[in-house]
MDAnalysis code that builds the backbone (N, CA, C; Angstrom):
import MDAnalysis as mda
import numpy as np

u = mda.Universe.empty(312, n_residues=104, atom_resindex=np.repeat(np.arange(104), 3), trajectory=True)
u.add_TopologyAttr("name", ["N", "CA", "C"] * 104)
u.add_TopologyAttr("resid", np.arange(1, 105))
u.add_TopologyAttr("resname", ["MET", "ASN", "VAL", "TRP", "ALA", "LEU", "ASN", "LYS", "GLU", "VAL", "GLN", "LEU", "LYS", "HIS", "PHE", "MET", "LEU", "ILE", "LEU", "GLN", "ASP", "SER", "TYR", "GLY", "PRO", "GLY", "SER", "VAL", "MET", "VAL", "SER", "LYS", "LEU", "TRP", "GLN", "GLU", "ASP", "THR", "LYS", "ALA", "ILE", "GLY", "ILE", "TYR", "LYS", "PRO", "ASP", "HIS", "GLU", "SER", "LEU", "LEU", "ALA", "TYR", "VAL", "HIS", "THR", "HIS", "GLY", "GLN", "ALA", "GLN", "GLY", "LYS", "PHE", "GLY", "VAL", "HIS", "LEU", "HIS", "TYR", "PRO", "ASP", "PHE", "ALA", "GLY", "ASP", "SER", "THR", "SER", "ALA", "GLN", "GLU", "GLY", "LEU", "GLU", "LEU", "ASP", "ALA", "LEU", "VAL", "GLU", "LEU", "VAL", "CYS", "MET", "HIS", "LEU", "ASP", "LEU", "VAL", "ASN", "PRO", "SER"])
u.atoms.positions = np.array([
    [-8.925, -10.984, -4.818],
    [-9.600, -9.814, -4.306],
    [-10.102, -8.993, -5.495],
    [-11.331, -8.561, -5.401],
    [-11.905, -7.683, -6.408],
    [-11.593, -6.238, -6.012],
    [-10.611, -5.667, -6.663],
    [-10.162, -4.312, -6.337],
    [-11.287, -3.304, -6.507],
    [-12.112, -3.465, -7.533],
    [-13.171, -2.499, -7.799],
    [-14.252, -2.527, -6.729],
    [-14.329, -3.592, -5.945],
    [-15.315, -3.668, -4.868],
    [-14.840, -2.963, -3.594],
    [-13.563, -2.587, -3.546],
    [-13.044, -1.881, -2.367],
    [-13.689, -0.511, -2.250],
    [-14.004, -0.095, -1.046],
    [-14.577, 1.226, -0.789],
    [-13.438, 2.240, -0.652],
    [-12.723, 2.452, -1.779],
    [-11.558, 3.327, -1.811],
    [-11.635, 4.244, -3.023],
    [-10.903, 5.355, -2.957],
    [-10.796, 6.261, -4.096],
    [-10.196, 5.528, -5.295],
    [-10.524, 6.021, -6.466],
    [-10.050, 5.396, -7.705],
    [-8.518, 5.341, -7.750],
    [-7.839, 6.376, -7.260],
    [-6.369, 6.381, -7.250],
    [-5.812, 5.191, -6.475],
    [-6.424, 4.882, -5.338],
    [-5.971, 3.755, -4.530],
    [-6.299, 2.426, -5.202],
    [-7.435, 2.368, -5.873],
    [-7.782, 1.151, -6.619],
    [-6.790, 0.932, -7.760],
    [-6.411, 1.997, -8.423],
    [-5.430, 1.903, -9.501],
    [-4.103, 1.368, -8.969],
    [-3.673, 1.888, -7.839],
    [-2.455, 1.397, -7.175],
    [-2.557, -0.104, -6.899],
    [-3.678, -0.534, -6.374],
    [-3.872, -1.961, -6.068],
    [-3.894, -2.811, -7.337],
    [-4.494, -2.303, -8.411],
    [-4.513, -3.038, -9.678],
    [-3.101, -3.230, -10.228],
    [-2.267, -2.215, -10.106],
    [-0.878, -2.339, -10.553],
    [-0.172, -3.434, -9.770],
    [-0.374, -3.464, -8.460],
    [0.249, -4.523, -7.651],
    [-0.245, -5.898, -8.074],
    [-1.547, -6.044, -8.267],
    [-2.106, -7.336, -8.678],
    [-1.587, -7.754, -10.049],
    [-1.558, -6.821, -10.990],
    [-1.091, -7.140, -12.338],
    [0.391, -7.509, -12.351],
    [1.180, -6.844, -11.541],
    [2.628, -7.069, -11.527],
    [3.055, -8.263, -10.682],
    [2.356, -8.487, -9.579],
    [2.814, -9.491, -8.615],
    [1.833, -10.626, -8.386],
    [0.686, -10.550, -9.036],
    [-0.292, -11.631, -8.957],
    [-1.352, -11.380, -7.907],
    [-2.550, -11.923, -8.171],
    [-3.621, -11.800, -7.174],
    [-3.213, -12.532, -5.902],
    [-3.531, -11.967, -4.791],
    [-3.161, -12.582, -3.512],
    [-1.758, -12.255, -3.055],
    [-1.029, -11.442, -3.829],
    [0.338, -11.078, -3.436],
    [0.342, -10.139, -2.232],
    [-0.735, -9.355, -2.084],
    [-0.902, -8.492, -0.915],
    [-2.325, -8.627, -0.394],
    [-2.468, -8.364, 0.876],
    [-3.767, -8.390, 1.536],
    [-4.087, -6.982, 2.010],
    [-5.377, -6.694, 2.159],
    [-5.819, -5.387, 2.640],
    [-6.098, -5.481, 4.138],
    [-5.478, -4.593, 4.886],
    [-5.677, -4.536, 6.329],
    [-7.071, -4.003, 6.652],
    [-7.637, -4.472, 7.725],
    [-8.943, -3.988, 8.179],
    [-8.821, -2.692, 8.982],
    [-7.605, -2.265, 9.279],
    [-7.399, -1.097, 10.128],
    [-8.001, 0.178, 9.554],
    [-7.973, 0.359, 8.240],
    [-8.480, 1.582, 7.623],
    [-9.638, 1.262, 6.678],
    [-10.385, 0.255, 7.018],
    [-11.454, -0.250, 6.168],
    [-12.479, 0.821, 5.801],
    [-12.822, 1.693, 6.727],
    [-13.855, 2.706, 6.495],
    [-13.319, 3.990, 5.862],
    [-12.017, 4.131, 5.776],
    [-11.390, 5.338, 5.233],
    [-11.233, 5.191, 3.718],
    [-12.001, 5.948, 2.953],
    [-11.959, 5.834, 1.494],
    [-10.681, 6.408, 0.888],
    [-9.932, 7.192, 1.678],
    [-8.712, 7.835, 1.179],
    [-7.439, 7.156, 1.687],
    [-7.567, 5.965, 2.250],
    [-6.398, 5.264, 2.776],
    [-6.594, 3.760, 2.679],
    [-5.460, 3.073, 2.558],
    [-5.491, 1.615, 2.519],
    [-4.210, 1.094, 3.166],
    [-4.333, 0.050, 3.914],
    [-3.178, -0.619, 4.495],
    [-3.013, -1.956, 3.810],
    [-1.791, -2.272, 3.409],
    [-1.550, -3.558, 2.748],
    [-0.364, -4.269, 3.375],
    [-0.373, -5.587, 3.255],
    [0.700, -6.419, 3.783],
    [0.760, -7.710, 2.970],
    [1.875, -8.416, 3.089],
    [1.995, -9.723, 2.452],
    [1.229, -10.737, 3.303],
    [0.617, -11.720, 2.668],
    [-0.182, -12.686, 3.426],
    [0.569, -13.364, 4.569],
    [1.855, -13.557, 4.436],
    [2.617, -14.262, 5.459],
    [3.283, -13.342, 6.486],
    [3.003, -12.031, 6.412],
    [3.694, -11.110, 7.328],
    [2.822, -9.878, 7.579],
    [1.754, -10.059, 8.333],
    [0.771, -8.991, 8.547],
    [1.329, -7.775, 9.274],
    [2.353, -7.946, 10.084],
    [2.867, -6.812, 10.854],
    [3.804, -5.910, 10.040],
    [4.267, -6.364, 8.892],
    [5.060, -5.528, 7.981],
    [4.063, -4.869, 7.044],
    [3.722, -3.630, 7.334],
    [2.570, -2.982, 6.741],
    [2.953, -1.713, 5.994],
    [2.225, -1.445, 4.915],
    [2.343, -0.168, 4.202],
    [0.974, 0.495, 4.236],
    [0.918, 1.688, 4.789],
    [-0.306, 2.488, 4.847],
    [-0.182, 3.555, 3.769],
    [-1.041, 3.486, 2.769],
    [-1.006, 4.402, 1.627],
    [-2.232, 5.296, 1.706],
    [-2.038, 6.594, 1.494],
    [-3.178, 7.509, 1.618],
    [-3.079, 8.647, 0.615],
    [-4.228, 9.328, 0.448],
    [-4.291, 10.527, -0.387],
    [-4.689, 11.746, 0.437],
    [-4.809, 11.601, 1.739],
    [-5.146, 12.728, 2.622],
    [-4.113, 13.850, 2.480],
    [-4.571, 15.059, 2.169],
    [-3.691, 16.220, 2.104],
    [-2.690, 16.197, 0.964],
    [-2.879, 15.317, -0.013],
    [-1.943, 15.216, -1.124],
    [-2.506, 15.952, -2.341],
    [-1.619, 16.462, -3.174],
    [-2.034, 17.068, -4.440],
    [-2.647, 15.983, -5.320],
    [-3.446, 16.398, -6.293],
    [-4.081, 15.441, -7.201],
    [-3.028, 14.527, -7.830],
    [-3.253, 13.232, -7.773],
    [-2.340, 12.270, -8.373],
    [-1.139, 11.916, -7.519],
    [-1.068, 12.443, -6.317],
    [0.065, 12.168, -5.410],
    [-0.416, 11.317, -4.230],
    [0.547, 10.654, -3.590],
    [0.246, 9.757, -2.480],
    [1.191, 10.003, -1.314],
    [0.724, 9.666, -0.145],
    [1.563, 9.597, 1.035],
    [1.650, 8.140, 1.449],
    [2.717, 7.773, 2.123],
    [2.870, 6.384, 2.574],
    [3.589, 6.366, 3.917],
    [3.148, 5.486, 4.776],
    [3.804, 5.214, 6.054],
    [4.179, 3.738, 6.027],
    [5.454, 3.463, 6.192],
    [5.947, 2.088, 6.175],
    [6.211, 1.649, 7.601],
    [5.591, 0.579, 7.998],
    [5.716, 0.075, 9.367],
    [6.718, -1.075, 9.405],
    [7.665, -0.965, 10.319],
    [8.710, -1.964, 10.515],
    [8.535, -2.575, 11.899],
    [7.926, -3.733, 12.026],
    [7.606, -4.287, 13.334],
    [8.794, -4.836, 14.115],
    [9.896, -5.131, 13.448],
    [11.014, -5.781, 14.120],
    [12.046, -4.835, 14.704],
    [11.835, -3.521, 14.538],
    [12.775, -2.539, 15.076],
    [12.257, -1.943, 16.375],
    [13.154, -1.694, 17.293],
    [12.770, -1.047, 18.549],
    [12.650, 0.456, 18.313],
    [11.862, 1.099, 19.126],
    [11.721, 2.547, 19.010],
    [10.800, 2.938, 17.873],
    [11.180, 3.964, 17.116],
    [10.365, 4.440, 16.005],
    [10.357, 3.400, 14.901],
    [9.203, 2.812, 14.654],
    [9.127, 1.729, 13.689],
    [8.343, 2.110, 12.440],
    [8.271, 3.400, 12.155],
    [7.534, 3.865, 10.990],
    [8.333, 4.940, 10.269],
    [8.333, 4.854, 8.948],
    [8.894, 5.957, 8.154],
    [7.790, 6.451, 7.228],
    [7.813, 7.730, 6.912],
    [6.750, 8.323, 6.105],
    [7.334, 9.149, 4.968],
    [6.617, 9.158, 3.860],
    [6.954, 10.016, 2.731],
    [5.652, 10.572, 2.174],
    [5.716, 11.765, 1.652],
    [4.535, 12.450, 1.121],
    [4.803, 12.904, -0.306],
    [3.736, 13.171, -1.042],
    [3.840, 13.729, -2.382],
    [4.468, 12.810, -3.413],
    [4.256, 11.507, -3.269],
    [4.863, 10.549, -4.190],
    [4.030, 10.366, -5.450],
    [4.695, 10.266, -6.578],
    [4.056, 9.869, -7.829],
    [3.733, 8.373, -7.724],
    [2.809, 7.902, -8.541],
    [2.376, 6.511, -8.497],
    [3.530, 5.536, -8.709],
    [4.384, 5.780, -9.693],
    [5.509, 4.873, -9.971],
    [6.450, 4.766, -8.775],
    [6.758, 5.898, -8.161],
    [7.645, 5.903, -6.995],
    [6.992, 5.186, -5.820],
    [5.686, 5.371, -5.654],
    [4.956, 4.689, -4.587],
    [5.012, 3.184, -4.776],
    [4.728, 2.725, -5.981],
    [4.746, 1.282, -6.260],
    [6.131, 0.711, -5.968],
    [7.167, 1.386, -6.427],
    [8.533, 0.910, -6.200],
    [8.862, 0.845, -4.702],
    [8.519, 1.876, -3.980],
    [8.810, 1.928, -2.549],
    [8.059, 0.845, -1.771],
    [6.777, 0.695, -2.043],
    [5.964, -0.305, -1.331],
    [6.425, -1.721, -1.675],
    [6.737, -1.968, -2.931],
    [7.196, -3.299, -3.330],
    [8.524, -3.657, -2.676],
    [9.393, -2.677, -2.560],
    [10.661, -2.911, -1.877],
    [10.414, -3.168, -0.385],
    [9.550, -2.373, 0.218],
    [9.253, -2.524, 1.645],
    [8.654, -3.891, 1.953],
    [7.718, -4.336, 1.120],
    [7.044, -5.616, 1.361],
    [7.800, -6.805, 0.767],
    [8.904, -6.519, 0.086],
    [9.715, -7.553, -0.546],
    [8.892, -8.396, -1.529],
    [8.150, -7.689, -2.392],
    [7.358, -8.373, -3.410],
    [8.258, -8.775, -4.563],
    [8.067, -9.981, -5.061],
    [8.877, -10.513, -6.136],
    [7.987, -10.755, -7.343],
    [8.386, -10.217, -8.481],
    [7.636, -10.414, -9.720],
    [7.698, -11.879, -10.117],
    [6.533, -12.520, -10.334],
    [6.510, -13.950, -10.610],
    [7.054, -14.351, -11.977],
    [7.261, -13.410, -12.896],
    [7.734, -13.779, -14.241],
    [9.224, -13.915, -14.333],
])
């Protein structure tokens, strides 16, 4: 995936580049759900589309992110949200949620 071709804010592209550099190209896929929203992106592992992380900059201070983690296998409330995250904390949280493994 060419991250720079995504119709997203630079902050979100930077987040995606970190994931690609750390976990390899193709380690995550971009959901079509928020395709037109330049301030949000949904990502998932290629083999588990329903386990989703929605990352956004809506209503966040400069350099901060919000994230909604979707858990498809739980009954009831299947989403948790956090706001005002620094980039490092966001990467750590999303990688843990999606169970991304560093290939090195």
